[in-house]
Every structure is written in structure tokens, then in C-alpha cells.
C-alpha positions as CSV (number, residue, x, y, z in Angstrom):
1,X,-0.8,3.4,-8.7
2,X,-3.6,0.9,-9.1
3,X,-7.3,1.4,-8.3
4,X,-8.8,-1.6,-6.4
5,X,-12.4,-2.6,-7.0
6,X,-13.4,-4.4,-3.8
7,X,-15.4,-7.6,-4.0
8,X,-19.1,-7.1,-3.5
9,X,-19.9,-10.5,-1.9
10,X,-18.2,-13.6,-0.6
11,X,-19.0,-15.7,-3.6
12,X,-17.4,-13.3,-6.0
13,X,-14.3,-13.1,-3.7
14,X,-13.9,-16.9,-3.5
15,X,-14.4,-17.4,-7.2
16,X,-11.8,-14.8,-8.0
17,X,-9.2,-15.9,-5.3
18,X,-9.6,-19.7,-5.5
19,X,-8.2,-19.7,-9.1
20,X,-5.6,-22.4,-9.2
21,X,-2.6,-20.0,-9.6
22,X,-0.5,-19.7,-12.7
23,X,-0.1,-22.7,-15.1
24,X,3.2,-23.8,-13.4
25,X,1.7,-23.9,-9.9
26,X,1.0,-27.6,-10.2
27,X,0.2,-28.1,-6.5
28,X,-2.7,-25.6,-6.4
29,X,-6.1,-26.3,-7.8
30,X,-9.0,-24.0,-8.6
31,X,-12.3,-24.3,-6.7
32,X,-10.8,-26.6,-4.0
33,X,-11.9,-24.4,-1.1
34,X,-8.3,-23.3,-0.3
35,X,-6.7,-20.0,-1.2
36,X,-2.9,-20.1,-1.5
37,X,-0.2,-17.5,-1.9
38,X,0.2,-18.5,-5.6
39,X,-3.5,-17.9,-6.2
40,X,-3.4,-14.5,-4.4
41,X,-0.3,-13.6,-6.4
42,X,-2.0,-14.4,-9.6
43,X,-5.1,-12.2,-9.0
44,X,-2.9,-9.4,-7.6
45,X,-0.5,-9.5,-10.5
46,X,2.5,-10.2,-8.2
47,X,5.1,-12.9,-7.8
48,X,7.0,-12.6,-4.6
49,X,6.1,-9.4,-2.7
50,X,4.3,-10.8,0.3
51,X,3.7,-7.4,1.9
52,X,2.0,-5.9,-1.2
53,X,0.0,-9.1,-1.8
54,X,-1.6,-8.8,1.7
55,X,-2.3,-5.1,1.1
56,X,-4.1,-6.0,-2.1
57,X,-6.1,-8.7,-0.2
58,X,-7.1,-6.3,2.6
59,X,-8.4,-3.7,0.2
60,X,-10.1,-6.3,-2.1
61,X,-12.1,-7.7,0.8
62,X,-12.6,-4.5,2.7
63,X,-16.2,-4.0,1.8
64,X,-17.4,-7.5,2.7
65,X,-19.4,-7.9,5.9
66,X,-17.3,-9.0,8.9
67,X,-18.8,-12.6,8.8
68,X,-18.0,-13.0,5.1
69,X,-14.5,-11.6,5.7
70,X,-13.8,-14.1,8.4
71,X,-15.1,-16.9,6.3
72,X,-12.8,-16.0,3.5
73,X,-9.8,-15.7,5.8
74,X,-10.5,-19.1,7.1
75,X,-10.0,-20.5,3.5
76,X,-6.4,-19.2,3.4
77,X,-3.6,-21.6,3.7
78,X,-1.8,-21.5,7.0
79,X,1.2,-19.6,5.6
80,X,-1.0,-17.1,4.0
81,X,-2.9,-16.6,7.3
82,X,0.4,-15.9,9.0
83,X,1.3,-13.4,6.3
84,X,-2.1,-11.7,6.7
85,X,-1.4,-11.2,10.4
86,X,2.2,-10.2,9.9
87,X,1.5,-7.5,7.3
88,X,-1.9,-6.3,8.5
89,X,-2.3,-2.6,7.6
90,X,-2.4,0.2,10.1
91,X,-5.4,2.4,9.3
92,X,-4.7,6.1,10.1
93,X,-6.0,9.6,9.5
94,X,-3.6,12.2,8.0
95,X,-3.4,13.8,11.4
96,X,-2.3,10.6,13.0
97,X,0.2,9.2,10.5
98,X,3.4,11.1,11.6
99,X,2.9,10.4,15.4
100,X,1.2,7.0,15.4
101,X,2.4,5.4,12.2
102,X,5.1,2.7,12.3
103,X,7.7,2.8,9.5
104,X,7.9,0.0,6.9
105,X,4.3,-1.1,7.7
106,X,1.4,-1.4,5.3
107,X,-0.8,1.7,5.9
108,X,-4.2,2.9,4.7
109,X,-5.0,6.6,4.9
110,X,-8.3,8.3,4.0
111,X,-8.6,11.9,2.7
112,X,-8.6,14.1,-0.3
113,X,-5.3,14.2,-2.3
114,X,-4.0,17.4,-3.7
115,X,-1.0,17.2,-6.0
116,X,2.2,19.2,-5.3
117,X,3.1,20.7,-8.6
118,X,6.8,21.8,-8.3
119,X,10.0,21.5,-6.3
120,X,9.5,25.1,-5.1
121,X,6.3,24.0,-3.3
122,X,8.0,21.1,-1.4
123,X,11.5,20.3,-0.1
124,X,11.3,16.7,1.2
125,X,14.1,14.3,0.4
126,X,14.4,10.5,0.3
127,X,17.5,8.2,0.7
128,X,18.5,6.4,-2.4
129,X,21.1,3.6,-2.5
130,X,24.2,3.9,-4.8
131,X,26.1,0.7,-5.5
132,X,29.8,0.9,-6.5
133,X,31.3,-2.6,-6.7
134,X,30.6,-4.2,-3.3
135,X,30.1,-0.9,-1.5
136,X,26.6,0.6,-1.1
137,X,26.2,4.2,0.0
138,X,23.2,6.4,0.3
139,X,22.5,9.9,-1.1
140,X,19.6,12.2,-0.6
141,X,17.5,13.3,-3.6
142,X,14.3,15.4,-3.7
143,X,11.3,13.1,-3.4
144,X,9.6,15.0,-6.2
145,X,12.3,13.9,-8.7
146,X,11.2,10.3,-8.3
147,X,7.5,10.4,-7.3
148,X,4.3,12.3,-8.0
149,X,3.8,13.9,-4.6
150,X,0.5,14.8,-2.9
151,X,-0.8,16.2,0.3
152,X,-3.7,14.1,1.5
153,X,-6.1,16.4,3.4
154,X,-8.2,15.2,6.4
155,X,-11.7,16.6,5.9
156,X,-12.6,17.2,9.5
157,X,-9.4,19.0,10.6
158,X,-7.8,20.1,7.3
159,X,-4.6,18.5,8.5
160,X,-2.4,17.0,5.8
161,X,0.1,14.2,5.2
162,X,2.5,13.5,2.4
163,X,1.8,10.6,0.0
164,X,3.8,9.7,-3.1
165,X,3.6,7.2,-6.0
166,X,5.8,6.4,-9.0
167,X,5.7,9.0,-11.8
168,X,3.7,8.1,-14.8
169,X,1.3,5.8,-13.0
170,X,-2.4,6.5,-12.4
171,X,-3.1,10.1,-11.1
172,X,-5.1,10.3,-8.0
173,X,-8.6,11.9,-8.2
174,X,-9.1,15.0,-6.1
175,X,-11.9,13.5,-4.0
176,X,-12.2,11.5,-0.8
177,X,-10.4,8.2,-1.2
178,X,-8.5,5.6,0.7
179,X,-4.8,5.4,-0.3
180,X,-2.7,2.3,0.7
181,X,1.0,1.6,0.6
182,X,4.0,1.5,2.9
183,X,5.0,4.2,5.4
184,X,8.5,5.5,4.9
185,X,10.8,8.1,6.3
186,X,11.0,11.6,4.8
187,X,14.2,13.6,5.2
188,X,14.6,17.4,5.3
189,X,18.0,19.1,4.7
190,X,16.7,22.3,6.3
191,X,15.6,20.7,9.6
192,X,17.6,17.5,10.1
193,X,17.4,17.7,13.9
194,X,13.7,17.5,14.1
195,X,11.7,14.3,14.8
196,X,11.2,11.7,12.1
197,X,8.9,12.8,9.3
198,X,7.1,10.3,7.3
199,X,5.4,9.8,3.9
200,X,3.2,7.1,2.4
201,X,4.7,5.3,-0.6
202,X,1.4,4.6,-2.2
203,X,0.6,1.5,-4.3
204,X,-3.2,1.2,-4.4
205,X,-6.3,3.3,-3.8
206,X,-10.0,2.8,-3.7
207,X,-13.0,5.1,-3.7
């Protein structure tokens, strides 16, 4: 889990993003007025995960004025603009995420996270692949074995939604924040016939 510090103005954003990429990106140049995938990957600390790159970019420019945001988007290469449209995040409240959220999409949810401390407090499961030779099967394991699990609470209604991030990464503060990641399916052995339940596999947050 990584905290994002949004850019304060358009000049700061362009200086940071128009960075020339890594030393082996010989086709990209710093300060040329064009922001490429390689340059975005460098500042985000990513190599090939397009979906996460776009999520980083959305959060990083989220506090810019709309005009400044449009100006920055216009500086993206054509392929990066296409990625920006393809992986645009759905912005949801905790009360909306189960019914309105689309699985596998970037998602931003606002609320107050409260950590679930033990397995006895929560019985959600996730599907994990097991590879044996050329055969891949799936098994269900408790989500709390793999992730730190939280309920994110909607202030106005007190409704909650499950969010989770890799164990050992940054703990979420118990205050109003935006949490961003990918929406995934949550299984339940006790109630397998009910509708699809979801959780947010969180990657980033910002105050």
C-alpha cells in the first residue's frame, strides 16, 4: 500500500512526468512536452502493469483544476491516452460498490477504514491458483491469510465495504481517505448461492 501525494499544480506535474524515462528508454526525452508510458512507469515505479500505472496517474493529478488536468492529458502519447480511457477508475461510495461496481476495474472508494483483527471476525474467501505441471486448479483460502483486511465505513450512512492490501505493507490510517485498487470477487463458503460479493484489492491511498 502506497500513499500518493497529488501534484499541487500543472508545472509540478509536467516536470515530474516528462522525465525521459529510465536510462535504457532511448526514444524518450525529458522536457519535450510529451509524456510516454515509459516516463509514467518511471515515476510510478512500475514496468509493465498498465492498469496500475493509470490508477497512479489518476490519483496523482486528482487535485489539479479541470483545465490543468485536461492540459496534462493532452500531453500524453496516443497509446497512453488510450490506456487512460480504457482503465479509467470507477469512483464509488462503500454503499455503492457491491451493486454498482464492475469487477476487474480500477476503483476509488472514500471512507474511514477499520481493520478486521482476526479470522473469527470475518469469513471471506478468495480463489487462489495452484499449478501442477501444465494443470492449473483453484482453491479457496481465507482472505485474511493473504491480506490485511479492513471495512471502509461510509460516513453519511455507516454502510461498509471490504478492502484488503498485502500484509506487511503500509497500514491504513483510521480517518477519512480515498483508497484505490482493483475490484475483485469475494467468496463465502457459508452462503455460496447468494449474489456476487466484492472487495477492493487496494494499491494506493490518499488523504
